[in-house]
MOPAC internal coordinates of N, CA, C and O (Angstrom, degrees):
PM7 1SCF
backbone

  N    0.0000 0     0.00 0     0.00 0    0    0    0
  C    1.4498 1     0.00 0     0.00 0    1    0    0
  C    1.5203 1   110.15 1     0.00 0    2    1    0
  O    1.2310 1   120.61 1   143.03 1    3    2    1
  N    1.3178 1   116.45 1   -36.97 1    3    2    1
  C    1.4600 1   120.18 1   178.96 1    5    3    2
  C    1.5215 1   111.32 1   -63.49 1    6    5    3
  O    1.2310 1   120.70 1   143.51 1    7    6    5
  N    1.3515 1   116.26 1   -36.49 1    7    6    5
  C    1.4563 1   119.62 1   179.55 1    9    7    6
  C    1.5288 1   110.61 1   -61.57 1   10    9    7
  O    1.2310 1   120.31 1   134.53 1   11   10    9
  N    1.3184 1   117.01 1   -45.47 1   11   10    9
  C    1.4634 1   121.00 1   179.17 1   13   11   10
  C    1.5239 1   110.58 1   -63.34 1   14   13   11
  O    1.2310 1   120.63 1   138.24 1   15   14   13
  N    1.3134 1   116.41 1   -41.76 1   15   14   13
  C    1.4674 1   120.32 1   179.27 1   17   15   14
  C    1.5262 1   110.92 1   -64.68 1   18   17   15
  O    1.2310 1   120.24 1   137.99 1   19   18   17
  N    1.3112 1   117.15 1   -42.01 1   19   18   17
  C    1.4655 1   120.74 1   178.15 1   21   19   18
  C    1.5249 1   110.90 1   -63.85 1   22   21   19
  O    1.2310 1   120.64 1   138.56 1   23   22   21
  N    1.3268 1   116.39 1   -41.44 1   23   22   21
  C    1.4647 1   120.13 1   178.28 1   25   23   22
  C    1.5250 1   110.78 1   -62.88 1   26   25   23
  O    1.2310 1   120.50 1   137.44 1   27   26   25
  N    1.3232 1   116.66 1   -42.56 1   27   26   25
  C    1.4680 1   120.47 1   178.75 1   29   27   26
  C    1.5250 1   111.51 1   -62.00 1   30   29   27
  O    1.2310 1   120.50 1   140.03 1   31   30   29
  N    1.3122 1   116.65 1   -39.97 1   31   30   29
  C    1.4592 1   120.55 1  -179.18 1   33   31   30
  C    1.5194 1   112.87 1   -67.72 1   34   33   31
  O    1.2310 1   119.82 1   159.54 1   35   34   33
  N    1.3255 1   117.95 1   -20.46 1   35   34   33
  C    1.4573 1   121.46 1   179.55 1   37   35   34
  C    1.5254 1   112.81 1   -83.57 1   38   37   35
  O    1.2310 1   120.22 1   166.68 1   39   38   37
  N    1.3188 1   117.18 1   -13.32 1   39   38   37
  C    1.4609 1   120.62 1  -177.49 1   41   39   38
  C    1.5240 1   111.48 1   -78.59 1   42   41   39
  O    1.2310 1   121.81 1   -27.58 1   43   42   41
  N    1.3315 1   114.14 1   152.42 1   43   42   41
  C    1.4573 1   121.78 1   172.61 1   45   43   42
  C    1.5286 1   108.04 1   -69.56 1   46   45   43
  O    1.2310 1   119.75 1   -33.12 1   47   46   45
  N    1.3086 1   118.08 1   146.88 1   47   46   45
  C    1.4664 1   120.89 1   178.45 1   49   47   46
  C    1.5239 1   112.05 1   -65.41 1   50   49   47
  O    1.2310 1   120.56 1   155.53 1   51   50   49
  N    1.3145 1   116.53 1   -24.47 1   51   50   49
  C    1.4531 1   121.80 1   177.31 1   53   51   50
  C    1.5274 1   107.71 1   -96.16 1   54   53   51
  O    1.2310 1   120.56 1   -77.76 1   55   54   53
  N    1.3273 1   116.53 1   102.24 1   55   54   53
  C    1.4608 1   121.08 1  -175.51 1   57   55   54
  C    1.5281 1   112.20 1   -65.99 1   58   57   55
  O    1.2310 1   119.99 1   150.01 1   59   58   57
  N    1.3278 1   117.62 1   -29.99 1   59   58   57
  C    1.4621 1   120.12 1   178.73 1   61   59   58
  C    1.5161 1   109.89 1   -63.04 1   62   61   59
  O    1.2310 1   120.02 1   132.34 1   63   62   61
  N    1.3251 1   117.57 1   -47.66 1   63   62   61
  C    1.4619 1   119.88 1   179.03 1   65   63   62
  C    1.5286 1   110.63 1   -68.71 1   66   65   63
  O    1.2310 1   119.86 1   146.90 1   67   66   65
  N    1.3231 1   117.87 1   -33.10 1   67   66   65
  C    1.4626 1   120.98 1   177.29 1   69   67   66
  C    1.5288 1   110.39 1   -61.02 1   70   69   67
  O    1.2310 1   120.86 1   134.70 1   71   70   69
  N    1.3167 1   115.97 1   -45.30 1   71   70   69
  C    1.4638 1   120.83 1  -179.95 1   73   71   70
  C    1.5270 1   110.66 1   -66.69 1   74   73   71
  O    1.2310 1   120.15 1   139.62 1   75   74   73
  N    1.3241 1   117.33 1   -40.38 1   75   74   73
  C    1.4626 1   120.74 1  -178.13 1   77   75   74
  C    1.5234 1   112.49 1   -68.41 1   78   77   75
  O    1.2310 1   119.97 1   141.04 1   79   78   77
  N    1.3310 1   117.66 1   -38.96 1   79   78   77
  C    1.4565 1   120.67 1  -171.33 1   81   79   78
  C    1.5329 1   114.53 1  -103.24 1   82   81   79
  O    1.2310 1   119.56 1   156.26 1   83   82   81
  N    1.3304 1   118.45 1   -23.74 1   83   82   81
  C    1.4638 1   120.53 1   178.84 1   85   83   82
  C    1.5250 1   109.40 1  -156.52 1   86   85   83
  O    1.2310 1   121.09 1  -108.54 1   87   86   85
  N    1.3125 1   115.52 1    71.46 1   87   86   85
  C    1.4598 1   120.42 1  -177.30 1   89   87   86
  C    1.5222 1   112.37 1   -67.49 1   90   89   87
  O    1.2310 1   119.93 1   157.49 1   91   90   89
  N    1.3201 1   117.73 1   -22.51 1   91   90   89
  C    1.4620 1   120.73 1  -179.51 1   93   91   90
  C    1.5250 1   111.12 1   -59.19 1   94   93   91
  O    1.2310 1   120.29 1   137.21 1   95   94   93
  N    1.3194 1   117.04 1   -42.79 1   95   94   93
  C    1.4727 1   120.32 1   178.31 1   97   95   94
  C    1.5241 1   111.14 1   -63.20 1   98   97   95
  O    1.2310 1   120.53 1   142.17 1   99   98   97
  N    1.3278 1   116.59 1   -37.83 1   99   98   97
  C    1.4626 1   120.30 1   177.99 1  101   99   98
  C    1.5263 1   110.04 1   -64.61 1  102  101   99
  O    1.2310 1   120.16 1   137.55 1  103  102  101
  N    1.3248 1   117.29 1   -42.45 1  103  102  101
  C    1.4632 1   121.09 1   179.86 1  105  103  102
  C    1.5278 1   111.84 1   -67.36 1  106  105  103
  O    1.2310 1   120.23 1   141.94 1  107  106  105
  N    1.3203 1   117.16 1   -38.06 1  107  106  105
  C    1.4620 1   120.11 1   176.93 1  109  107  106
  C    1.5293 1   111.00 1   -65.00 1  110  109  107
  O    1.2310 1   120.69 1   142.06 1  111  110  109
  N    1.3158 1   116.29 1   -37.94 1  111  110  109
  C    1.4692 1   120.97 1   177.34 1  113  111  110
  C    1.5227 1   110.64 1   -65.98 1  114  113  111
  O    1.2310 1   120.72 1   136.48 1  115  114  113
  N    1.3220 1   116.24 1   -43.52 1  115  114  113
  C    1.4638 1   120.94 1   177.06 1  117  115  114
  C    1.5275 1   110.46 1   -57.70 1  118  117  115
  O    1.2310 1   120.51 1   133.73 1  119  118  117
  N    1.3251 1   116.63 1   -46.27 1  119  118  117
  C    1.4656 1   120.63 1   179.75 1  121  119  118
  C    1.5248 1   111.69 1   -61.82 1  122  121  119
  O    1.2310 1   120.15 1   139.60 1  123  122  121
  N    1.3315 1   117.31 1   -40.40 1  123  122  121
  C    1.4656 1   121.26 1   179.58 1  125  123  122
  C    1.5276 1   110.68 1   -64.68 1  126  125  123
  O    1.2310 1   120.37 1   140.86 1  127  126  125
  N    1.3167 1   116.90 1   -39.14 1  127  126  125
  C    1.4719 1   120.89 1   178.88 1  129  127  126
  C    1.5280 1   110.34 1   -69.36 1  130  129  127
  O    1.2310 1   120.27 1   139.34 1  131  130  129
  N    1.3284 1   117.09 1   -40.66 1  131  130  129
  C    1.4634 1   120.79 1  -179.62 1  133  131  130
  C    1.5214 1   111.94 1   -61.64 1  134  133  131
  O    1.2310 1   119.83 1   148.41 1  135  134  133
  N    1.3241 1   117.92 1   -31.59 1  135  134  133
  C    1.4597 1   120.48 1   177.25 1  137  135  134
  C    1.5267 1   111.54 1   -63.46 1  138  137  135
  O    1.2310 1   120.32 1   153.43 1  139  138  137
  N    1.3266 1   117.00 1   -26.57 1  139  138  137
  C    1.4613 1   121.10 1  -179.92 1  141  139  138
  C    1.5257 1   113.10 1   -82.31 1  142  141  139
  O    1.2310 1   120.24 1   160.44 1  143  142  141
  N    1.3134 1   117.15 1   -19.56 1  143  142  141
  C    1.4650 1   120.78 1  -175.67 1  145  143  142
  C    1.5285 1   111.29 1   -59.25 1  146  145  143
  O    1.2310 1   120.17 1   136.89 1  147  146  145
  N    1.3178 1   117.28 1   -43.11 1  147  146  145
  C    1.4679 1   120.84 1  -179.78 1  149  147  146
  C    1.5228 1   110.22 1   -60.42 1  150  149  147
  O    1.2310 1   120.47 1   135.63 1  151  150  149
  N    1.3224 1   116.71 1   -44.37 1  151  150  149
  C    1.4679 1   120.34 1   179.50 1  153  151  150
  C    1.5187 1   111.37 1   -63.63 1  154  153  151
  O    1.2310 1   120.52 1   138.42 1  155  154  153
  N    1.3404 1   116.62 1   -41.58 1  155  154  153
  C    1.4609 1   119.81 1   179.15 1  157  155  154
  C    1.5244 1   110.91 1   -62.10 1  158  157  155
  O    1.2310 1   120.40 1   137.61 1  159  158  157
  N    1.3199 1   116.85 1   -42.39 1  159  158  157
  C    1.4693 1   119.97 1  -179.36 1  161  159  158
  C    1.5266 1   110.98 1   -62.86 1  162  161  159
  O    1.2310 1   120.27 1   133.99 1  163  162  161
  N    1.3137 1   117.09 1   -46.01 1  163  162  161
  C    1.4632 1   121.10 1  -179.71 1  165  163  162
  C    1.5285 1   110.11 1   -63.95 1  166  165  163
  O    1.2310 1   120.25 1   134.20 1  167  166  165
  N    1.3161 1   117.14 1   -45.80 1  167  166  165
  C    1.4644 1   121.15 1  -179.39 1  169  167  166
  C    1.5262 1   111.74 1   -63.06 1  170  169  167
  O    1.2310 1   120.09 1   139.34 1  171  170  169
  N    1.3347 1   117.43 1   -40.66 1  171  170  169
  C    1.4586 1   120.18 1  -179.60 1  173  171  170
  C    1.5302 1   111.12 1   -68.34 1  174  173  171
  O    1.2310 1   119.97 1   139.80 1  175  174  173
  N    1.3233 1   117.66 1   -40.20 1  175  174  173
  C    1.4648 1   119.69 1   177.58 1  177  175  174
  C    1.5210 1   110.83 1   -60.39 1  178  177  175
  O    1.2310 1   120.70 1   137.27 1  179  178  177
  N    1.3331 1   116.27 1   -42.73 1  179  178  177
  C    1.4585 1   120.20 1   179.38 1  181  179  178
  C    1.5266 1   111.31 1   -68.19 1  182  181  179
  O    1.2310 1   120.03 1   136.96 1  183  182  181
  N    1.3228 1   117.54 1   -43.04 1  183  182  181
  C    1.4635 1   121.23 1  -178.05 1  185  183  182
  C    1.5254 1   111.96 1   -65.03 1  186  185  183
  O    1.2310 1   120.77 1   144.48 1  187  186  185
  N    1.3334 1   116.14 1   -35.52 1  187  186  185
  C    1.4602 1   120.16 1  -178.85 1  189  187  186
  C    1.5233 1   113.18 1   -91.28 1  190  189  187
  O    1.2310 1   120.51 1   176.68 1  191  190  189
  N    1.3275 1   116.63 1    -3.32 1  191  190  189
  C    1.4601 1   120.60 1   178.44 1  193  191  190
  C    1.5172 1   113.42 1    67.60 1  194  193  191
  O    1.2310 1   120.32 1  -146.10 1  195  194  193
  N    1.3133 1   116.99 1    33.90 1  195  194  193
  C    1.4611 1   121.52 1  -179.07 1  197  195  194
  C    1.5249 1   108.94 1   -94.62 1  198  197  195
  O    1.2310 1   121.19 1   -50.00 1  199  198  197
  N    1.3288 1   115.33 1   130.00 1  199  198  197
  C    1.4634 1   118.76 1   175.13 1  201  199  198
  C    1.5215 1   108.12 1   -99.64 1  202  201  199
  O    1.2310 1   120.98 1   -40.89 1  203  202  201
  N    1.3027 1   115.73 1   139.11 1  203  202  201
  C    1.4557 1   121.33 1  -177.43 1  205  203  202
  C    1.5168 1   109.09 1   -98.84 1  206  205  203
  O    1.2310 1   120.97 1   -49.83 1  207  206  205
  N    1.3179 1   115.74 1   130.17 1  207  206  205
  C    1.4538 1   122.21 1   177.58 1  209  207  206
  C    1.5247 1   107.47 1  -104.92 1  210  209  207
  O    1.2310 1   120.53 1   -65.78 1  211  210  209
  N    1.3186 1   116.59 1   114.22 1  211  210  209
  C    1.4516 1   120.92 1  -175.97 1  213  211  210
  C    1.5228 1   113.47 1   -90.44 1  214  213  211
  O    1.2310 1   120.07 1  -169.18 1  215  214  213
  N    1.3363 1   117.48 1    10.82 1  215  214  213
  C    1.4559 1   121.02 1   178.35 1  217  215  214
  C    1.5265 1   107.41 1   -80.32 1  218  217  215
  O    1.2310 1   120.79 1   -46.57 1  219  218  217
  N    1.3015 1   116.10 1   133.43 1  219  218  217
  C    1.4599 1   121.04 1  -179.77 1  221  219  218
  C    1.5265 1   109.51 1   -69.44 1  222  221  219
  O    1.2310 1   121.18 1   -54.66 1  223  222  221
  N    1.3087 1   115.35 1   125.34 1  223  222  221
  C    1.4534 1   120.55 1  -179.32 1  225  223  222
  C    1.5344 1   109.37 1   -96.79 1  226  225  223
  O    1.2310 1   120.67 1   -17.75 1  227  226  225
  N    1.3121 1   116.32 1   162.25 1  227  226  225
  C    1.4487 1   121.52 1   179.62 1  229  227  226
  C    1.5332 1   109.92 1   -62.04 1  230  229  227
  O    1.2310 1   120.44 1   -54.25 1  231  230  229
  N    1.3066 1   116.77 1   125.75 1  231  230  229
  C    1.4631 1   120.90 1   177.39 1  233  231  230
  C    1.5152 1   113.52 1    92.87 1  234  233  231
  O    1.2310 1   119.27 1   178.19 1  235  234  233
  N    1.3228 1   119.00 1    -1.81 1  235  234  233
  C    1.4742 1   120.34 1   178.71 1  237  235  234
  C    1.4933 1   110.82 1   -87.13 1  238  237  235
  O    1.2310 1   120.10 1   180.00 1  239  238  237

């Protein structure tokens, strides 16, 4: 989580100029945030008491 926060703090406040002049930093920040998505999903499922059924249902 600290890595994503550090990456965010390195970005320009104007994302348009960040993308135009140094898109690599934006992409590195995106990657750092994406690594947290899996943890958020697992934590939210546990916190809300939701069980996941991995059986393919009709129409999925």
